[in-house]
C-alpha positions as CSV (number, residue, x, y, z in Angstrom):
1,Q,-5.4,-12.2,224.4
2,V,-3.8,-13.8,227.4
3,Q,-4.2,-17.5,227.8
4,L,-3.1,-19.6,231.1
5,V,-2.7,-23.4,230.8
6,E,-2.6,-25.3,234.1
7,S,-1.4,-28.9,235.1
8,G,-0.4,-30.9,238.0
9,G,-3.8,-31.5,240.0
10,G,-5.0,-34.8,240.9
11,L,-5.6,-37.1,243.8
12,V,-3.5,-37.6,246.7
13,Q,-3.4,-38.9,250.3
14,P,-3.3,-36.7,253.4
15,G,0.2,-35.7,253.9
16,G,1.1,-36.3,250.6
17,S,2.5,-33.6,247.9
18,L,1.5,-32.3,244.5
19,R,3.1,-29.5,242.1
20,L,0.9,-27.2,240.1
21,S,2.2,-25.5,237.2
22,C,0.7,-22.7,235.2
23,S,2.1,-21.3,232.0
24,A,1.1,-18.1,230.5
25,S,1.1,-17.0,226.5
26,G,-0.1,-13.8,224.7
27,N,0.6,-10.4,225.2
28,F,0.9,-9.2,229.1
29,F,3.2,-6.7,230.7
30,R,6.4,-8.3,232.0
31,L,5.6,-6.5,235.3
32,N,2.7,-8.6,236.7
33,I,1.5,-10.8,239.3
34,M,0.9,-14.5,238.9
35,G,-0.8,-16.7,241.6
36,W,-3.2,-19.3,242.5
37,Y,-6.7,-19.4,244.0
38,R,-8.8,-22.1,245.2
39,Q,-12.6,-22.8,245.5
40,A,-13.9,-25.7,247.3
41,P,-17.7,-27.0,247.0
42,G,-20.2,-24.5,248.5
43,K,-17.5,-21.9,249.2
44,E,-16.4,-18.6,247.7
45,R,-13.0,-18.6,245.5
46,E,-10.0,-17.7,248.1
47,L,-6.6,-16.8,247.8
48,V,-3.8,-19.2,248.1
49,A,-0.7,-17.2,247.0
50,T,0.5,-14.9,244.7
51,L,4.1,-13.9,243.5
52,T,4.9,-10.8,241.5
53,S,7.6,-10.7,238.8
54,G,9.8,-8.7,241.1
55,G,9.7,-11.7,243.5
56,T,7.4,-10.5,246.1
57,S,5.1,-13.3,247.5
58,D,1.9,-13.2,249.5
59,Y,0.2,-16.4,251.1
60,A,-2.8,-17.2,252.8
61,D,-2.4,-17.9,256.5
62,F,-3.8,-21.7,256.1
63,V,-1.0,-22.4,253.6
64,K,1.9,-20.9,255.2
65,G,4.9,-23.3,255.7
66,R,3.1,-26.0,253.7
67,F,3.0,-24.5,250.1
68,T,5.5,-22.6,248.1
69,I,5.1,-20.4,245.0
70,S,7.7,-19.9,242.6
71,R,7.8,-18.7,238.9
72,D,10.2,-18.8,235.9
73,N,9.7,-15.5,234.5
74,A,11.7,-16.6,231.3
75,K,9.0,-19.3,230.9
76,N,6.0,-17.2,232.1
77,T,5.2,-20.1,234.4
78,V,4.2,-20.1,238.1
79,Y,4.3,-22.9,240.0
80,L,2.7,-24.2,243.3
81,Q,4.5,-26.8,245.5
82,M,2.0,-28.1,248.0
83,N,3.3,-30.4,250.8
84,S,1.4,-31.8,253.9
85,L,-1.8,-31.7,252.1
86,E,-5.0,-31.9,254.0
87,P,-8.5,-33.1,253.1
88,E,-9.3,-29.4,253.7
89,D,-7.1,-28.4,250.8
90,T,-9.6,-30.4,248.4
91,A,-10.9,-27.6,245.8
92,V,-10.2,-26.4,242.3
93,Y,-7.4,-24.6,241.9
94,Y,-7.3,-21.6,239.6
95,C,-4.1,-19.8,238.0
96,V,-4.5,-16.0,237.8
97,L,-2.5,-13.5,235.9
98,K,-2.8,-10.0,236.9
99,S,-1.4,-7.6,234.2
100,G,-3.6,-4.5,233.4
101,V,-6.5,-7.1,233.3
102,I,-7.0,-10.1,235.3
103,T,-7.0,-13.5,233.7
104,W,-8.0,-16.9,235.2
105,G,-6.8,-20.4,234.1
106,Q,-9.6,-23.0,233.7
107,G,-8.9,-24.8,237.1
108,T,-7.4,-28.1,237.9
109,Q,-8.8,-30.2,240.5
110,V,-6.8,-31.1,243.7
111,T,-8.5,-33.9,246.0
112,V,-7.0,-34.8,249.1
113,S,-8.4,-38.2,250.5
114,S,-7.5,-41.5,251.7
């Protein structure tokens, strides 16, 4: 069984930065995809960014140039550095691990407001 533990959400002013972390534990393939989705109130869950264990990344157009995804394979941890945050980035951010099956984290709230 795979478990994902997220941290790093919170309240930040527009233009500010946050760094999300997600650590995976349990049994999963070494070759995998980890990443982040988000869901704002009244909206569907959407892709933010993903990163394969081999280093290939994929970003949603709305975060390109502002967010950076990275990972530490030795620690089974993925990070999301979020800069130049906007009120529209307010959402619950979910970590995901795709390794045969798809596992979701519990979500961490990010609120961008003055």
